C-alpha positions as CSV (number, residue, x, y, z in Angstrom):
1,M,92.6,87.5,109.2
2,K,96.4,86.9,109.3
3,R,96.3,85.5,105.7
4,E,94.2,88.5,104.6
5,G,96.8,91.0,106.2
6,T,99.6,89.1,104.6
7,T,97.7,89.3,101.1
8,K,97.1,93.0,101.6
9,Q,100.8,93.8,102.4
10,K,102.0,91.9,99.4
11,L,99.7,93.7,97.2
12,L,100.7,97.1,98.8
13,D,104.4,96.5,98.5
14,V,104.1,95.2,94.8
15,A,101.8,98.3,94.0
16,M,104.2,100.8,95.4
17,K,107.1,99.2,93.8
18,L,105.3,99.3,90.3
19,L,104.2,102.9,90.7
20,W,107.9,103.7,91.2
21,E,109.1,102.0,88.2
22,Q,106.1,102.6,85.8
23,S,103.3,104.6,85.2
24,Y,99.6,104.1,86.7
25,G,98.1,103.3,83.3
26,A,100.8,100.8,82.6
27,V,100.3,98.7,85.7
28,G,97.4,96.3,85.6
29,V,95.6,94.4,88.3
30,D,96.9,91.1,86.5
31,D,100.4,92.5,86.8
32,I,100.0,93.2,90.3
33,C,98.6,89.7,91.2
34,K,101.4,88.0,89.2
35,Q,104.1,90.0,91.0
36,A,102.4,89.5,94.4
37,G,101.6,85.9,93.8
38,V,97.9,86.2,94.6
39,T,94.9,85.3,92.8
40,K,92.6,88.0,91.1
41,G,89.9,87.0,93.5
42,S,92.1,87.7,96.6
43,F,92.9,91.1,95.1
44,Y,89.5,92.1,94.8
45,F,88.7,90.8,98.3
46,A,91.4,93.0,99.6
47,F,90.8,96.1,97.5
48,P,87.5,97.1,95.6
49,S,89.7,98.6,92.6
50,K,93.4,99.4,91.3
51,A,92.5,103.0,92.5
52,D,91.9,101.8,96.0
53,L,95.0,99.8,96.3
54,A,97.1,102.8,95.1
55,V,95.4,105.2,97.6
56,A,96.2,102.5,100.3
57,A,99.7,101.9,99.0
58,F,100.5,105.6,99.4
59,D,99.4,105.7,102.8
60,D,101.2,102.4,103.6
61,Y,104.4,104.0,102.1
62,W,104.0,107.3,103.9
63,T,103.4,105.7,107.3
64,N,106.1,103.0,107.2
65,H,108.8,104.6,105.1
66,K,108.4,108.3,104.5
67,L,107.0,109.5,108.1
68,P,110.0,108.2,110.2
69,L,112.5,109.8,107.7
70,L,110.9,113.1,107.5
71,D,110.5,113.2,111.4
72,S,114.1,112.6,111.6
73,I,115.2,115.0,108.8
74,F,113.0,117.8,110.1
75,S,113.9,117.3,113.7
76,P,113.5,120.3,115.9
77,Q,116.9,119.5,117.5
78,L,118.4,120.4,114.1
79,T,118.8,124.0,112.9
80,P,116.8,125.0,109.8
81,L,119.9,124.9,107.6
82,E,120.6,121.6,108.8
83,Q,117.2,120.5,108.0
84,I,117.5,121.9,104.4
85,E,120.9,120.2,104.0
86,K,119.5,116.8,105.2
87,V,116.3,116.9,103.1
88,C,118.3,117.7,100.0
89,A,121.0,115.0,100.7
90,F,118.2,112.4,101.3
91,I,116.1,113.2,98.1
92,V,119.4,112.9,96.0
93,K,120.2,109.7,97.7
94,D,116.6,108.2,97.3
95,Q,116.5,109.2,93.7
96,L,119.9,107.6,92.9
97,E,119.1,104.4,94.5
98,K,116.0,104.2,92.5
99,Y,118.1,104.9,89.4
100,Q,120.4,102.0,90.4
101,E,117.5,99.6,91.1
102,Y,115.4,100.5,88.0
103,G,117.9,101.8,85.5
104,K,116.1,105.0,84.9
105,M,115.0,108.2,87.0
106,C,111.9,107.6,88.7
107,G,110.9,111.1,90.0
108,C,108.1,111.3,92.5
109,P,105.5,108.4,92.1
110,G,102.8,110.6,93.6
111,T,103.3,113.4,91.0
112,S,103.4,110.9,88.1
113,V,100.1,109.1,89.5
114,G,98.6,112.5,90.0
115,C,99.3,113.7,86.5
116,E,97.8,110.6,85.1
117,M,94.8,110.4,87.6
118,S,93.8,113.9,88.9
119,T,91.0,114.4,86.5
120,Q,90.0,110.5,86.5
121,D,89.7,109.5,89.9
122,E,88.8,112.1,92.7
123,K,89.9,109.7,95.6
124,V,93.2,109.3,94.0
125,R,93.5,113.0,93.5
126,L,92.5,113.8,96.9
127,K,94.9,111.4,98.5
128,L,97.9,112.9,96.7
129,E,96.8,116.4,97.6
130,E,96.7,115.3,101.3
131,M,100.3,114.0,100.8
132,G,101.5,117.1,99.5
133,N,99.7,119.1,102.3
134,R,101.5,116.8,104.8
135,M,105.0,117.8,103.4
136,L,104.0,121.3,103.7
137,R,103.7,120.7,107.3
138,Y,107.4,119.8,107.5
139,W,108.7,122.6,105.4
140,T,106.5,125.4,106.8
141,P,108.1,125.1,110.4
142,T,111.6,125.1,108.7
143,V,110.5,128.3,107.0
144,V,109.4,129.8,110.3
145,A,112.7,128.8,111.9
146,L,114.5,130.6,109.2
147,Q,112.3,133.7,109.8
148,R,113.0,133.6,113.4
149,E,116.8,133.4,113.0
150,G,116.5,136.6,110.7
151,L,117.5,134.7,107.7
152,L,114.1,135.5,106.0
153,A,111.8,138.3,106.2
154,K,109.2,137.7,108.9
155,E,106.4,139.8,107.0
156,E,106.4,137.0,104.2
157,D,104.0,134.2,104.6
158,A,105.8,131.1,105.7
159,K,103.1,128.8,104.1
160,V,103.5,130.4,100.8
161,I,107.4,130.2,100.8
162,A,107.2,126.5,102.0
163,Q,104.7,126.0,98.9
164,D,107.2,127.6,96.6
165,V,110.0,125.3,97.9
166,Y,107.9,122.2,97.6
167,D,106.8,123.2,94.1
168,F,110.3,123.5,93.1
169,V,111.4,120.1,94.4
170,I,108.5,118.4,92.8
171,G,109.3,120.3,89.5
172,L,112.8,119.3,89.5
173,L,112.2,115.7,90.2
174,T,109.8,115.8,87.4
175,Q,112.3,117.4,85.1
176,A,114.8,114.9,86.2
177,K,112.6,112.1,85.1
178,I,112.0,113.6,81.8
179,E,115.7,114.1,81.2
180,N,116.3,110.6,82.7
181,S,119.5,111.8,84.0
182,P,120.7,112.0,87.5
183,E,122.9,115.0,86.6
184,A,119.5,116.9,87.0
185,L,119.6,116.4,90.7
186,K,122.9,118.4,91.0
187,R,120.4,121.4,90.6
188,L,118.3,120.5,93.6
189,R,120.3,121.8,96.5
190,P,121.2,125.2,94.9
191,G,117.7,125.5,93.5
192,V,116.2,125.2,96.9
193,Y,118.5,127.9,98.5
194,R,117.8,130.2,95.4
195,V,113.9,129.7,95.9
196,L,114.3,130.5,99.7
197,G,116.7,133.7,98.8
198,L,119.4,132.2,100.9
199,K,123.2,132.3,100.1
200,L,124.4,128.6,99.3
201,P,126.7,127.3,102.0
202,T,129.9,125.4,101.1
203,P,129.3,121.9,101.9
204,V,131.0,120.5,104.9
205,A,133.7,117.9,104.0
206,A,133.0,114.4,105.2
């Protein structure tokens, strides 16, 4: 069992790396096995298909990487404006680190895979839709807090506003990938405030 777990984790780690760096279609099972240092037989013992590996890789990435970060960024101990500042700063930092690592803008791997596979594999589409809904469960309480503080109109649907913000962020990351330029990230923070209808605060000097 220990060996199987190690093989699975190697495949999950390599799959996520390749999904950041390349497209779903460009990554073959042979490529994954070669980089993970496992045989094709071991791959199919661990996962029925590449699509199943991709679904598991996104789940693993969410649980072990994204979830702890989001819990910290959207901590109820922070004000909603502090949460917005932290999430914008994190997204930019994460994208710039990937740019340094891979030499190109990577955007959101879930969005990239979703654009390729949403009409081809339902389990992949459903997993990525689920991940988007998870993100909305972070953004929505922030919008509610903004409404509670009188910064946004209370009569507006918080879930709809959260969806608007999430859609903007995903769109901006996709455009940054198309432009292949980190300069596009400069539009993220002001754009989030604009979508929310909030005045952009002056950044606090470090």
